C-alpha positions in Angstrom: -1.5 10.1 -9.6 -1.9 8.4 -5.9 0.7 6.5 -5.2 0.0 2.8 -2.8 3.3 1.5 -1.4 2.9 -2.3 -0.3 6.1 -2.7 2.1 6.9 -6.6 2.3 9.0 -9.5 2.3 11.2 -10.7 -0.4 9.5 -13.4 -1.1 6.8 -12.5 -0.3 4.6 -13.3 3.0 1.1 -14.2 2.4 -0.2 -11.2 4.4 2.7 -9.0 2.2 0.6 -10.9 -1.1 -3.0 -10.5 0.5 -2.1 -6.4 0.8 -0.9 -6.6 -2.4 -4.0 -7.9 -3.9 -6.4 -5.8 -2.0 -4.5 -2.5 -2.9 -4.8 -3.6 -6.6 -8.6 -4.5 -5.9 -8.8 -0.2 -5.3 -6.7 1.0 -8.0 -9.0 -1.0 -10.2 -12.0 1.7 -9.2 -9.2 4.7 -10.6 -8.2 3.8 -13.5 -5.3 5.7 -14.8 -5.1 7.5 -11.5 -3.2 4.8 -8.9 0.1 3.0 -8.9 0.3 0.4 -7.1 4.5 -0.4 -6.1 5.7 -3.0 -4.4 8.7 -2.5 -2.0 11.3 -4.5 -0.1 11.0 -4.2 3.6 14.8 -3.7 3.7 15.2 -1.0 0.9 15.7 2.2 1.9 13.0 3.9 0.4 11.0 1.5 3.1 13.1 2.7 6.2 12.3 6.3 5.4 8.8 4.9 6.8 10.0 3.7 9.8 8.2 0.5 9.4 8.9 -2.4 12.0 6.2 -5.4 11.2 5.3 -6.4 7.8 3.0 -5.6 5.5 3.4 -1.9 5.8 0.9 0.0 3.4 1.7 3.7 2.7 -0.8 5.5 0.4 1.1 9.0 -0.8 3.7 9.3 1.7 1.9 8.7 4.5 2.5 4.9 6.5 -1.8 4.2 7.3 -0.9 0.4 8.5 1.6 -1.8 9.9 1.6 -5.6 10.4 -2.2 -5.9 8.3 -3.8 -5.9 5.6 -6.0 -3.0 4.6 -9.0 -3.9 2.9 -9.8 -2.6 -0.6 -12.9 -0.4 0.6 -11.0 1.2 3.2 -8.1 2.5 0.9 -10.7 3.4 -1.6 -11.7 5.4 0.3 -8.8 7.1 1.4 -7.7 7.6 -2.1 -11.1 9.1 -3.0 -10.5 11.7 -0.6 -6.7 12.5 -2.0 -7.9 12.7 -5.3 -10.1 15.5 -3.8 -13.9 13.9 -4.2 
């Protein structure tokens, strides 16, 4: 199982919402293998990533973007690599 974490503000800003939509699109390509979690930027879990600008996008345990939206295609490539394909 691969986890995508969208680290954003509460309530979510427009970029945080777009980041979550792109993550959901990527997850749809891998039914039952990917989960998308939304994490508040002020939570202890988010602090562990050292995020300075939202949205943050983490795949697995790696923060791959800060302050920008990652397109679904780029996320799908990263997921495919983690799933071994």
